[in-house]
MDAnalysis code that builds the backbone (N, CA, C; Angstrom):
import MDAnalysis as mda
import numpy as np

u = mda.Universe.empty(699, n_residues=233, atom_resindex=np.repeat(np.arange(233), 3), trajectory=True)
u.add_TopologyAttr("name", ["N", "CA", "C"] * 233)
u.add_TopologyAttr("resid", np.arange(1, 234))
u.add_TopologyAttr("resname", ["MET", "LEU", "TYR", "THR", "ALA", "PHE", "LEU", "PHE", "GLY", "LEU", "ILE", "SER", "SER", "PHE", "HIS", "CYS", "ILE", "GLY", "MET", "CYS", "GLY", "PRO", "ILE", "ALA", "LEU", "MET", "LEU", "PRO", "VAL", "ALA", "ARG", "ASN", "ASN", "PRO", "ALA", "LYS", "LYS", "VAL", "ILE", "GLN", "ILE", "SER", "ILE", "TYR", "HIS", "LEU", "GLY", "ARG", "LEU", "MET", "ALA", "TYR", "GLY", "SER", "ILE", "GLY", "LEU", "ILE", "PHE", "GLY", "MET", "LEU", "GLY", "LYS", "GLY", "PHE", "PHE", "LEU", "ALA", "GLY", "ILE", "GLN", "GLN", "GLN", "LEU", "SER", "ILE", "PHE", "ILE", "GLY", "ILE", "ALA", "MET", "ILE", "LEU", "VAL", "ILE", "LEU", "ILE", "PRO", "GLU", "LYS", "LEU", "LEU", "SER", "ASN", "TYR", "ASN", "PHE", "SER", "LYS", "PRO", "VAL", "TYR", "LYS", "VAL", "ILE", "SER", "LYS", "ILE", "LYS", "GLN", "ASN", "LEU", "GLY", "SER", "HIS", "PHE", "LYS", "SER", "LYS", "SER", "TYR", "LYS", "SER", "LEU", "PHE", "ILE", "ILE", "GLY", "LEU", "LEU", "ASN", "GLY", "PHE", "LEU", "PRO", "CYS", "GLY", "MET", "VAL", "TYR", "VAL", "ALA", "LEU", "PHE", "GLY", "ALA", "ILE", "ALA", "MET", "GLN", "SER", "ALA", "GLY", "PHE", "GLY", "VAL", "LEU", "TYR", "MET", "LEU", "LEU", "PHE", "GLY", "LEU", "GLY", "THR", "VAL", "PRO", "LEU", "MET", "SER", "SER", "VAL", "VAL", "TYR", "ILE", "ASN", "SER", "LEU", "LEU", "THR", "ILE", "SER", "VAL", "ARG", "ASN", "LYS", "ILE", "GLN", "LYS", "ILE", "VAL", "PRO", "ILE", "VAL", "GLY", "VAL", "ILE", "ILE", "GLY", "ILE", "LEU", "PHE", "ILE", "LEU", "ARG", "GLY", "LEU", "GLY", "LEU", "GLY", "ILE", "PRO", "TYR", "VAL", "SER", "PRO", "SER", "ASN", "MET", "ASN", "LEU", "PHE", "ILE", "GLN", "GLU", "LYS", "ALA", "ASN", "CYS", "HIS"])
u.atoms.positions = np.array([
    [82.809, 70.549, 36.315],
    [84.144, 70.809, 35.904],
    [85.015, 71.398, 37.032],
    [84.471, 71.467, 38.244],
    [85.191, 72.057, 39.357],
    [86.451, 71.155, 39.749],
    [86.347, 69.815, 39.440],
    [87.452, 68.943, 39.772],
    [88.727, 69.314, 38.970],
    [88.502, 69.873, 37.699],
    [89.663, 70.217, 36.882],
    [90.411, 71.311, 37.545],
    [89.861, 72.201, 38.424],
    [90.531, 73.281, 39.047],
    [91.643, 72.712, 39.947],
    [91.176, 71.838, 40.859],
    [92.085, 71.235, 41.787],
    [93.238, 70.453, 41.063],
    [92.834, 69.696, 40.051],
    [93.847, 68.837, 39.371],
    [94.820, 69.747, 38.659],
    [94.338, 70.867, 37.990],
    [95.283, 71.789, 37.317],
    [96.157, 72.500, 38.325],
    [95.582, 72.842, 39.491],
    [96.427, 73.488, 40.488],
    [97.512, 72.570, 41.005],
    [97.165, 71.325, 41.182],
    [98.131, 70.341, 41.659],
    [99.289, 70.145, 40.705],
    [98.936, 70.053, 39.401],
    [100.020, 69.829, 38.376],
    [100.754, 71.120, 38.135],
    [100.081, 72.245, 38.027],
    [100.746, 73.491, 37.700],
    [101.627, 73.957, 38.848],
    [101.465, 73.410, 40.061],
    [102.311, 73.829, 41.105],
    [103.789, 73.524, 40.891],
    [104.072, 72.508, 39.942],
    [105.440, 72.217, 39.592],
    [106.050, 73.380, 38.852],
    [105.152, 74.107, 38.015],
    [105.546, 75.283, 37.306],
    [105.764, 76.437, 38.378],
    [104.863, 76.466, 39.330],
    [104.890, 77.576, 40.327],
    [106.222, 77.467, 41.161],
    [106.774, 76.285, 41.335],
    [108.018, 76.161, 42.084],
    [109.086, 77.094, 41.489],
    [109.143, 77.143, 40.183],
    [110.151, 77.976, 39.573],
    [109.834, 79.442, 39.707],
    [108.510, 79.767, 39.760],
    [108.156, 81.183, 39.822],
    [108.065, 81.708, 41.208],
    [107.353, 80.979, 42.040],
    [107.103, 81.428, 43.434],
    [107.932, 80.654, 44.463],
    [108.613, 79.618, 44.058],
    [109.455, 78.817, 44.937],
    [110.372, 79.730, 45.791],
    [111.107, 80.625, 45.113],
    [112.030, 81.487, 45.830],
    [111.275, 82.275, 46.948],
    [110.078, 82.735, 46.715],
    [109.297, 83.441, 47.784],
    [109.022, 82.538, 48.904],
    [108.641, 81.266, 48.559],
    [108.338, 80.240, 49.689],
    [109.538, 79.975, 50.509],
    [110.704, 79.881, 49.855],
    [111.957, 79.620, 50.577],
    [112.416, 80.764, 51.430],
    [111.986, 82.008, 51.059],
    [112.387, 83.176, 51.851],
    [111.431, 83.564, 52.955],
    [110.335, 82.762, 53.093],
    [109.319, 83.073, 54.091],
    [109.960, 83.187, 55.509],
    [109.654, 84.205, 56.260],
    [110.192, 84.386, 57.623],
    [109.498, 83.472, 58.626],
    [109.695, 82.116, 58.435],
    [109.014, 81.175, 59.388],
    [109.976, 80.717, 60.444],
    [109.371, 80.166, 61.495],
    [110.201, 79.663, 62.657],
    [110.830, 78.300, 62.249],
    [112.082, 78.281, 61.906],
    [112.764, 77.114, 61.431],
    [112.928, 76.048, 62.522],
    [112.961, 76.450, 63.764],
    [113.216, 75.517, 64.842],
    [111.926, 75.131, 65.640],
    [110.766, 75.573, 65.104],
    [109.471, 75.317, 65.819],
    [108.549, 74.707, 64.762],
    [108.544, 73.398, 64.620],
    [107.732, 72.738, 63.528],
    [106.255, 73.082, 63.596],
    [105.648, 73.135, 64.824],
    [104.249, 73.449, 64.922],
    [103.921, 74.857, 64.493],
    [104.733, 75.804, 65.005],
    [104.530, 77.193, 64.583],
    [104.790, 77.394, 63.065],
    [105.722, 76.644, 62.569],
    [106.049, 76.770, 61.127],
    [104.903, 76.356, 60.284],
    [104.182, 75.321, 60.643],
    [103.025, 74.857, 59.928],
    [101.979, 75.917, 59.925],
    [101.770, 76.533, 61.052],
    [100.702, 77.645, 61.142],
    [101.075, 78.847, 60.282],
    [102.415, 79.153, 60.289],
    [102.886, 80.322, 59.524],
    [102.720, 80.042, 58.033],
    [103.101, 78.857, 57.571],
    [102.946, 78.508, 56.151],
    [101.458, 78.471, 55.724],
    [100.635, 77.997, 56.649],
    [99.173, 77.982, 56.364],
    [98.587, 79.400, 56.172],
    [99.078, 80.317, 57.033],
    [98.582, 81.704, 56.902],
    [99.062, 82.331, 55.580],
    [100.322, 82.024, 55.154],
    [100.810, 82.465, 53.896],
    [99.883, 81.947, 52.758],
    [99.515, 80.643, 52.811],
    [98.665, 80.139, 51.771],
    [97.284, 80.736, 51.836],
    [96.784, 81.089, 53.060],
    [95.504, 81.692, 53.196],
    [95.502, 83.035, 52.475],
    [96.589, 83.712, 52.546],
    [96.714, 85.015, 51.800],
    [96.630, 84.787, 50.289],
    [97.292, 83.754, 49.800],
    [97.285, 83.435, 48.340],
    [95.893, 83.051, 47.938],
    [95.208, 82.206, 48.762],
    [93.915, 81.782, 48.457],
    [92.886, 82.946, 48.330],
    [93.015, 83.855, 49.302],
    [92.190, 85.004, 49.225],
    [92.357, 85.892, 47.972],
    [93.626, 85.974, 47.511],
    [93.824, 86.740, 46.289],
    [93.264, 85.989, 45.091],
    [93.391, 84.637, 45.017],
    [92.798, 83.882, 43.964],
    [91.257, 84.002, 44.011],
    [90.736, 83.922, 45.207],
    [89.291, 83.938, 45.356],
    [88.648, 85.282, 44.843],
    [89.386, 86.341, 45.196],
    [88.900, 87.715, 44.752],
    [88.939, 87.843, 43.291],
    [90.005, 87.366, 42.693],
    [90.084, 87.364, 41.227],
    [89.039, 86.476, 40.591],
    [88.794, 85.351, 41.171],
    [87.766, 84.432, 40.720],
    [86.397, 85.066, 40.798],
    [86.163, 85.882, 41.775],
    [84.864, 86.599, 41.853],
    [84.658, 87.548, 40.706],
    [85.650, 88.286, 40.351],
    [85.524, 89.200, 39.241],
    [85.325, 88.467, 37.958],
    [86.037, 87.418, 37.679],
    [85.929, 86.725, 36.433],
    [84.722, 85.812, 36.418],
    [84.237, 85.383, 37.605],
    [82.998, 84.663, 37.704],
    [81.808, 85.507, 37.314],
    [81.873, 86.794, 37.772],
    [80.824, 87.698, 37.379],
    [80.809, 87.967, 35.931],
    [82.021, 88.007, 35.285],
    [82.053, 88.200, 33.869],
    [81.489, 87.035, 33.125],
    [81.753, 85.820, 33.681],
    [81.178, 84.590, 33.062],
    [79.665, 84.659, 33.203],
    [79.197, 85.123, 34.343],
    [77.675, 85.211, 34.558],
    [77.056, 86.058, 33.467],
    [77.751, 87.145, 33.019],
    [77.267, 87.990, 32.004],
    [77.115, 87.230, 30.691],
    [78.051, 86.427, 30.394],
    [78.013, 85.586, 29.181],
    [76.864, 84.545, 29.274],
    [76.653, 84.062, 30.505],
    [75.601, 83.089, 30.765],
    [74.262, 83.717, 30.471],
    [74.053, 84.945, 31.021],
    [72.792, 85.589, 30.779],
    [72.568, 85.976, 29.262],
    [73.638, 86.085, 28.600],
    [73.553, 86.445, 27.192],
    [73.280, 85.238, 26.376],
    [73.255, 83.938, 26.957],
    [72.846, 82.856, 26.287],
    [73.896, 82.237, 25.323],
    [75.145, 82.508, 25.625],
    [76.257, 81.921, 24.742],
    [77.104, 81.003, 25.597],
    [76.461, 80.151, 26.457],
    [77.239, 79.336, 27.334],
    [78.080, 78.315, 26.657],
    [77.488, 77.625, 25.665],
    [78.236, 76.554, 24.919],
    [79.394, 77.112, 24.142],
    [79.103, 78.192, 23.412],
    [80.189, 78.854, 22.603],
    [81.287, 79.291, 23.489],
    [80.948, 79.886, 24.696],
    [81.933, 80.310, 25.615],
    [82.813, 79.164, 26.151],
    [82.173, 78.017, 26.435],
    [82.926, 76.911, 26.883],
    [83.944, 76.390, 25.831],
    [83.523, 76.366, 24.574],
    [84.326, 75.917, 23.506],
    [85.510, 76.928, 23.293],
    [85.190, 78.250, 23.283],
    [86.269, 79.296, 23.152],
    [87.149, 79.178, 24.305],
    [86.766, 78.952, 25.513],
    [87.728, 78.958, 26.611],
    [88.594, 77.733, 26.599],
    [88.024, 76.561, 26.118],
    [88.885, 75.408, 25.944],
    [89.984, 75.641, 24.918],
    [89.629, 76.305, 23.825],
    [90.608, 76.556, 22.779],
    [91.667, 77.585, 23.388],
    [91.193, 78.592, 24.117],
    [92.122, 79.522, 24.710],
    [93.093, 78.864, 25.704],
    [92.555, 77.970, 26.542],
    [93.413, 77.258, 27.417],
    [94.564, 76.523, 26.761],
    [94.193, 75.848, 25.669],
    [95.174, 75.050, 24.913],
    [96.244, 76.009, 24.255],
    [95.757, 77.106, 23.681],
    [96.663, 78.025, 23.097],
    [97.620, 78.674, 24.067],
    [97.138, 79.004, 25.214],
    [97.992, 79.608, 26.319],
    [99.037, 78.596, 26.723],
    [98.659, 77.312, 26.867],
    [99.595, 76.296, 27.246],
    [100.618, 76.033, 26.172],
    [100.214, 76.054, 24.905],
    [101.158, 75.650, 23.820],
    [102.020, 76.831, 23.316],
    [101.522, 78.056, 23.446],
    [102.368, 79.208, 23.052],
    [103.594, 79.330, 23.999],
    [104.821, 79.492, 23.451],
    [105.930, 79.590, 24.315],
    [105.750, 80.759, 25.305],
    [106.200, 80.518, 26.467],
    [106.040, 81.502, 27.623],
    [106.656, 82.823, 27.312],
    [107.866, 82.752, 26.612],
    [108.558, 84.000, 26.326],
    [107.761, 84.903, 25.376],
    [107.089, 84.259, 24.447],
    [106.218, 84.969, 23.492],
    [105.029, 85.501, 24.153],
    [104.458, 84.684, 25.101],
    [103.207, 85.106, 25.756],
    [103.543, 86.340, 26.710],
    [104.755, 86.384, 27.255],
    [105.094, 87.469, 28.094],
    [105.032, 88.841, 27.458],
    [105.243, 88.802, 26.113],
    [105.135, 90.108, 25.378],
    [103.789, 90.644, 25.390],
    [102.806, 89.807, 25.737],
    [101.345, 90.269, 25.732],
    [100.771, 90.070, 27.119],
    [101.684, 90.325, 28.072],
    [101.268, 90.102, 29.490],
    [99.975, 90.870, 29.848],
    [99.046, 90.106, 30.437],
    [97.718, 90.681, 30.778],
    [97.867, 91.776, 31.861],
    [98.947, 91.724, 32.531],
    [99.160, 92.651, 33.619],
    [99.817, 94.036, 33.266],
    [100.061, 94.218, 31.952],
    [100.785, 95.423, 31.527],
    [99.983, 96.662, 31.913],
    [98.650, 96.711, 31.805],
    [97.895, 97.873, 32.155],
    [98.156, 98.361, 33.636],
    [98.446, 97.368, 34.444],
    [98.710, 97.677, 35.902],
    [100.165, 97.401, 36.317],
    [101.023, 97.537, 35.346],
    [102.419, 97.150, 35.606],
    [103.013, 97.993, 36.752],
    [102.625, 99.270, 36.757],
    [103.133, 100.130, 37.857],
    [102.700, 99.667, 39.237],
    [101.489, 99.203, 39.288],
    [100.927, 98.688, 40.558],
    [101.673, 97.470, 41.004],
    [101.909, 96.521, 40.047],
    [102.610, 95.273, 40.290],
    [104.110, 95.554, 40.725],
    [104.697, 96.569, 40.067],
    [106.086, 96.945, 40.527],
    [106.112, 97.367, 41.989],
    [105.094, 98.097, 42.399],
    [105.033, 98.594, 43.786],
    [104.809, 97.339, 44.720],
    [103.967, 96.401, 44.207],
    [103.723, 95.213, 45.060],
    [105.028, 94.498, 45.310],
    [105.863, 94.350, 44.280],
    [107.075, 93.645, 44.399],
    [107.967, 94.335, 45.392],
    [107.992, 95.662, 45.323],
    [108.840, 96.467, 46.173],
    [108.410, 96.337, 47.666],
    [107.100, 96.282, 47.842],
    [106.566, 96.229, 49.207],
    [106.783, 94.791, 49.834],
    [106.937, 93.749, 48.961],
    [107.117, 92.441, 49.482],
    [108.334, 92.357, 50.326],
    [109.389, 93.034, 49.918],
    [110.670, 92.974, 50.655],
    [110.564, 93.389, 52.136],
    [109.766, 94.402, 52.413],
    [109.714, 94.845, 53.739],
    [108.983, 93.871, 54.672],
    [108.060, 93.110, 54.158],
    [107.349, 92.118, 54.932],
    [108.195, 90.845, 55.254],
    [109.170, 90.598, 54.450],
    [110.076, 89.450, 54.667],
    [110.896, 89.631, 55.948],
    [111.005, 90.929, 56.373],
    [111.775, 91.203, 57.585],
    [111.044, 90.927, 58.902],
    [109.809, 90.657, 58.734],
    [108.981, 90.431, 59.930],
    [108.393, 88.996, 59.988],
    [108.299, 88.456, 61.185],
    [107.842, 87.048, 61.279],
    [106.399, 87.007, 61.852],
    [105.772, 88.209, 61.773],
    [104.382, 88.283, 62.309],
    [103.454, 87.516, 61.328],
    [102.308, 87.143, 61.864],
    [101.293, 86.414, 61.037],
    [100.714, 87.358, 60.007],
    [100.607, 88.609, 60.412],
    [100.090, 89.684, 59.457],
    [100.983, 89.761, 58.185],
    [102.353, 89.747, 58.437],
    [103.271, 89.880, 57.291],
    [103.154, 88.647, 56.453],
    [103.081, 87.475, 57.028],
    [102.947, 86.275, 56.201],
    [101.726, 86.248, 55.344],
    [100.609, 86.743, 56.005],
    [99.343, 86.845, 55.191],
    [99.456, 87.767, 54.028],
    [100.069, 88.927, 54.313],
    [100.240, 89.954, 53.254],
    [101.147, 89.412, 52.146],
    [102.212, 88.749, 52.524],
    [103.127, 88.133, 51.526],
    [102.321, 87.193, 50.633],
    [101.543, 86.350, 51.203],
    [100.720, 85.434, 50.373],
    [99.737, 86.187, 49.499],
    [99.105, 87.188, 50.110],
    [98.103, 87.947, 49.335],
    [98.730, 88.584, 48.133],
    [99.904, 89.312, 48.378],
    [100.573, 89.997, 47.260],
    [101.103, 88.954, 46.231],
    [101.599, 87.844, 46.727],
    [102.095, 86.814, 45.863],
    [100.987, 86.330, 44.922],
    [99.734, 86.280, 45.426],
    [98.674, 85.719, 44.611],
    [98.267, 86.694, 43.496],
    [98.569, 88.007, 43.632],
    [98.245, 88.934, 42.615],
    [99.376, 89.145, 41.555],
    [100.498, 88.492, 41.822],
    [101.607, 88.600, 40.815],
    [101.296, 87.878, 39.558],
    [101.756, 88.356, 38.393],
    [101.489, 87.695, 37.143],
    [101.916, 86.241, 37.032],
    [101.056, 85.338, 36.504],
    [101.443, 83.897, 36.412],
    [100.579, 83.308, 35.310],
    [101.254, 82.671, 34.403],
    [100.544, 82.015, 33.189],
    [99.581, 81.004, 33.623],
    [99.911, 80.225, 34.685],
    [99.012, 79.134, 35.075],
    [97.748, 79.749, 35.705],
    [97.860, 80.848, 36.408],
    [96.677, 81.540, 37.000],
    [95.804, 82.068, 35.848],
    [96.451, 82.525, 34.810],
    [95.634, 83.051, 33.688],
    [94.811, 81.920, 33.091],
    [95.408, 80.748, 32.925],
    [94.639, 79.616, 32.382],
    [93.500, 79.237, 33.312],
    [93.751, 79.257, 34.631],
    [92.719, 78.899, 35.614],
    [91.601, 79.910, 35.532],
    [91.866, 81.192, 35.237],
    [90.838, 82.203, 35.204],
    [89.875, 81.936, 34.029],
    [90.376, 81.301, 32.954],
    [89.505, 80.895, 31.836],
    [88.400, 79.988, 32.440],
    [88.821, 79.053, 33.247],
    [87.901, 78.129, 33.842],
    [86.895, 78.866, 34.777],
    [87.362, 79.850, 35.495],
    [86.468, 80.548, 36.352],
    [85.444, 81.372, 35.589],
    [85.729, 81.841, 34.436],
    [84.787, 82.473, 33.514],
    [83.726, 81.465, 33.083],
    [84.193, 80.259, 32.746],
    [83.260, 79.238, 32.282],
    [82.327, 78.741, 33.271],
    [82.575, 79.033, 34.566],
    [81.667, 78.611, 35.598],
    [80.344, 79.391, 35.622],
    [80.331, 80.530, 34.963],
    [79.147, 81.415, 34.665],
    [78.417, 81.749, 36.027],
    [79.169, 81.925, 37.054],
    [78.572, 82.308, 38.360],
    [79.669, 82.864, 39.245],
    [79.372, 83.976, 39.916],
    [80.382, 84.590, 40.746],
    [80.819, 83.672, 41.872],
    [79.848, 82.955, 42.458],
    [80.164, 82.009, 43.520],
    [81.026, 80.897, 43.090],
    [80.705, 80.296, 41.917],
    [81.471, 79.119, 41.366],
    [82.762, 79.664, 40.839],
    [82.854, 80.873, 40.309],
    [84.118, 81.404, 39.884],
    [85.105, 81.533, 41.066],
    [84.632, 82.023, 42.254],
    [85.465, 82.000, 43.437],
    [85.880, 80.597, 43.865],
    [84.875, 79.652, 43.836],
    [85.205, 78.224, 44.249],
    [86.255, 77.635, 43.258],
    [86.056, 77.891, 42.027],
    [87.075, 77.370, 40.994],
    [88.449, 77.812, 41.376],
    [88.621, 79.116, 41.596],
    [89.989, 79.587, 41.932],
    [90.492, 79.203, 43.225],
    [89.572, 79.031, 44.188],
    [90.010, 78.467, 45.499],
    [90.482, 77.046, 45.345],
    [89.768, 76.217, 44.613],
    [90.212, 74.828, 44.349],
    [91.557, 74.807, 43.637],
    [91.728, 75.737, 42.706],
    [92.997, 75.786, 41.988],
    [94.112, 76.096, 42.938],
    [93.845, 77.109, 43.848],
    [94.880, 77.490, 44.792],
    [95.144, 76.316, 45.777],
    [94.137, 75.620, 46.196],
    [94.342, 74.471, 47.128],
    [95.182, 73.394, 46.468],
    [95.022, 73.234, 45.161],
    [95.802, 72.233, 44.440],
    [97.273, 72.604, 44.503],
    [97.650, 73.859, 44.571],
    [99.088, 74.270, 44.637],
    [99.658, 74.219, 46.018],
    [98.808, 74.047, 47.012],
    [99.257, 74.115, 48.428],
    [100.282, 72.949, 48.835],
    [99.917, 71.684, 48.498],
    [100.780, 70.597, 48.943],
    [102.226, 70.712, 48.518],
    [102.456, 70.951, 47.226],
    [103.837, 71.106, 46.719],
    [104.550, 72.368, 47.195],
    [103.756, 73.478, 47.146],
    [104.337, 74.753, 47.506],
    [104.693, 74.781, 48.980],
    [104.032, 73.924, 49.776],
    [104.408, 73.764, 51.235],
    [105.604, 72.869, 51.387],
    [105.662, 71.797, 50.624],
    [106.715, 70.823, 50.734],
    [108.008, 71.391, 50.288],
    [107.941, 72.400, 49.347],
    [109.213, 72.919, 48.905],
    [110.071, 73.593, 50.012],
    [109.346, 73.997, 51.105],
    [110.058, 74.643, 52.203],
    [110.845, 73.549, 52.954],
    [110.319, 72.308, 52.905],
    [110.927, 71.245, 53.652],
    [111.915, 70.371, 52.810],
    [111.581, 70.053, 51.594],
    [112.336, 69.185, 50.757],
    [112.942, 69.799, 49.531],
    [113.283, 71.053, 49.622],
    [113.826, 71.786, 48.472],
    [115.113, 71.064, 47.878],
    [115.823, 70.434, 48.753],
    [117.050, 69.730, 48.285],
    [116.772, 68.599, 47.355],
    [115.557, 68.028, 47.426],
    [115.194, 66.865, 46.576],
    [114.657, 67.354, 45.287],
    [114.191, 68.566, 45.185],
    [113.550, 69.132, 43.963],
    [114.702, 69.767, 43.125],
    [115.539, 69.000, 42.554],
    [116.632, 69.526, 41.777],
    [116.069, 70.034, 40.459],
    [116.888, 70.862, 39.766],
    [116.473, 71.379, 38.466],
    [116.113, 70.191, 37.446],
    [116.787, 69.123, 37.493],
    [116.550, 68.091, 36.682],
    [115.138, 67.479, 36.943],
    [114.802, 67.276, 38.157],
    [113.543, 66.722, 38.570],
    [112.438, 67.719, 38.164],
    [112.614, 68.988, 38.467],
    [111.637, 69.958, 38.101],
    [111.380, 69.967, 36.634],
    [112.445, 69.916, 35.812],
    [112.232, 69.978, 34.360],
    [111.388, 68.727, 33.862],
    [111.707, 67.641, 34.410],
    [111.019, 66.408, 34.037],
    [109.507, 66.470, 34.387],
    [109.237, 66.973, 35.601],
    [107.860, 67.065, 36.041],
    [107.095, 68.109, 35.266],
    [107.770, 69.225, 34.973],
    [107.070, 70.348, 34.305],
    [106.592, 69.932, 32.870],
    [107.140, 68.839, 32.352],
    [106.688, 68.417, 31.079],
    [105.264, 67.864, 31.172],
    [104.780, 67.559, 32.300],
    [103.469, 67.062, 32.433],
    [102.445, 68.229, 32.463],
    [102.859, 69.434, 32.820],
    [101.915, 70.539, 32.976],
    [101.237, 70.786, 31.622],
    [101.915, 70.957, 30.504],
    [101.249, 71.240, 29.229],
    [100.223, 70.163, 28.843],
    [100.591, 68.925, 29.146],
    [99.697, 67.769, 28.835],
    [98.302, 67.861, 29.586],
    [98.473, 68.172, 30.840],
    [97.274, 68.259, 31.682],
    [96.491, 69.461, 31.299],
    [97.140, 70.621, 30.983],
    [96.414, 71.810, 30.561],
    [95.635, 71.585, 29.286],
    [96.283, 70.856, 28.326],
    [95.593, 70.529, 26.999],
    [94.372, 69.617, 27.286],
    [94.527, 68.653, 28.224],
    [93.407, 67.749, 28.501],
    [92.274, 68.528, 29.094],
    [92.533, 69.463, 30.046],
    [91.435, 70.246, 30.592],
    [90.824, 71.113, 29.537],
    [91.612, 71.676, 28.645],
    [91.017, 72.478, 27.516],
    [90.079, 71.683, 26.671],
    [90.503, 70.468, 26.355],
    [89.728, 69.511, 25.568],
    [88.390, 69.222, 26.313],
    [88.432, 69.033, 27.680],
    [87.220, 68.751, 28.386],
    [86.209, 69.917, 28.359],
    [86.769, 71.178, 28.321],
    [85.851, 72.367, 28.219],
    [85.285, 72.403, 26.773],
    [86.033, 71.982, 25.792],
    [85.533, 72.005, 24.452],
    [84.406, 70.971, 24.319],
    [84.646, 69.713, 24.867],
    [83.664, 68.702, 24.725],
    [82.389, 69.120, 25.544],
    [82.564, 69.813, 26.704],
    [81.476, 70.264, 27.487],
    [80.564, 71.163, 26.696],
    [81.230, 72.031, 25.826],
    [80.451, 72.987, 25.051],
    [79.774, 72.376, 23.849],
    [80.318, 71.227, 23.380],
    [79.732, 70.581, 22.207],
    [78.432, 69.854, 22.545],
    [78.296, 69.504, 23.853],
    [77.014, 68.818, 24.232],
    [76.752, 67.539, 23.499],
    [77.700, 66.571, 23.556],
    [77.650, 65.363, 22.812],
    [76.821, 64.228, 23.429],
    [76.362, 64.531, 24.627],
    [75.521, 63.554, 25.368],
    [76.355, 62.522, 26.093],
    [77.609, 62.824, 26.372],
    [78.475, 61.916, 27.159],
    [78.373, 62.226, 28.603],
    [77.847, 61.349, 29.471],
    [77.707, 61.630, 30.834],
    [78.974, 62.183, 31.552],
    [78.895, 63.231, 32.342],
    [79.954, 63.787, 33.124],
    [81.096, 64.471, 32.281],
    [81.097, 64.229, 31.033],
    [82.132, 64.769, 30.114],
    [81.544, 65.837, 29.148],
    [80.508, 65.442, 28.444],
    [79.840, 66.316, 27.504],
    [78.356, 66.082, 27.516],
    [77.675, 66.594, 28.574],
    [76.225, 66.402, 28.670],
    [75.440, 66.971, 27.528],
    [74.298, 66.454, 27.279],
    [73.491, 66.926, 26.168],
    [73.174, 68.447, 26.322],
    [72.805, 69.015, 25.235],
    [72.595, 70.481, 25.246],
    [71.543, 70.945, 26.275],
    [70.541, 70.139, 26.489],
    [69.486, 70.497, 27.371],
    [69.947, 70.476, 28.862],
    [70.926, 69.608, 29.142],
    [71.333, 69.367, 30.517],
    [72.700, 69.995, 30.776],
    [73.257, 70.708, 29.831],
    [74.656, 71.239, 29.948],
    [74.704, 72.298, 30.991],
    [73.689, 73.147, 31.114],
    [73.729, 74.251, 32.039],
    [72.464, 74.302, 32.876],
    [72.598, 74.932, 33.999],
    [71.356, 75.140, 34.886],
    [70.461, 76.122, 34.120],
    [69.173, 75.718, 34.060],
    [68.158, 76.534, 33.283],
    [67.187, 77.108, 34.249],
    [66.609, 78.225, 33.859],
    [65.662, 78.886, 34.666],
    [64.379, 78.044, 34.797],
    [63.939, 77.416, 33.692],
    [62.794, 76.578, 33.644],
    [63.171, 75.075, 33.511],
    [62.407, 74.216, 34.108],
    [62.690, 72.820, 34.041],
    [62.454, 72.316, 32.622],
    [63.293, 71.258, 32.223],
    [63.095, 70.621, 30.892],
    [62.265, 69.444, 31.124],
    [61.013, 69.505, 30.807],
    [60.036, 68.410, 30.953],
    [59.665, 67.750, 29.697],
    [59.538, 66.544, 29.687],
    [59.095, 65.794, 28.411],
    [57.686, 65.265, 28.635],
])
C-alpha cells in the first residue's frame, strides 16, 4: 500500500497550493540565481519531509501496537472508512474538531516564529520554514496519517509519510515558477480530483482488510500481513 502514499501526496498537493502555496511564494530564495534557487527550495522541502517523517514515526509506532494486538484487518477497514469520511465531510465542519486543538498554543507560536525566518535567506532558515510548515494543521496530512497507522510498523510509518511528502514536492516546487498559470479556476477544477482519489485509497484499505484473495489489492487473510511464523501447507 506504500504506492498510495505517493499518489495521494501528488494529488493532494493541489489542495496544498491553497493552504501552503502562499508560504512557498514567500520563500526567501535567490530569484536571479536558478541553481541556488533549486538548492534553497530543496532544503525547504527537506524540512517538510523531516516533519512528516517524525509524525509518521509516532503514528507508525501506534499502528505497531494495533498489529501486536492482532486486529490488523479490522484496523485496515476502520482506517479506510475514516479516510473516506475525512474526505467527504466538509472542511469547515471538520475544522471544528481540529486534531491540533490540544496544542493550539504551540501552533500559534510556530506561526509567529515563521515570520522571522522569512527575513533570512540562509539555508538554516529555509530548512526551519519547511520543518515548521510540515507541523502546521492540514486535512490531507491527517488522511495520510491514517495510512501510516495502517502500516503497523514504525519504519514503514515513516516511509509512508516520506512518500506522501515526496508526492507533494513537484507541484509545490513548480508553484514558485509557474504561479501565474495556476489560476483560481484551474485550482478549483483540479481540486475536484482530490476527494475522488482519497475515496479510492480508502476503498483500497477496506479491501485490504477484507482479505478477499485478490492479488495486490485484497490478499487472502493468511497472506495479508507479515506473520511471525511461516504459513506452511
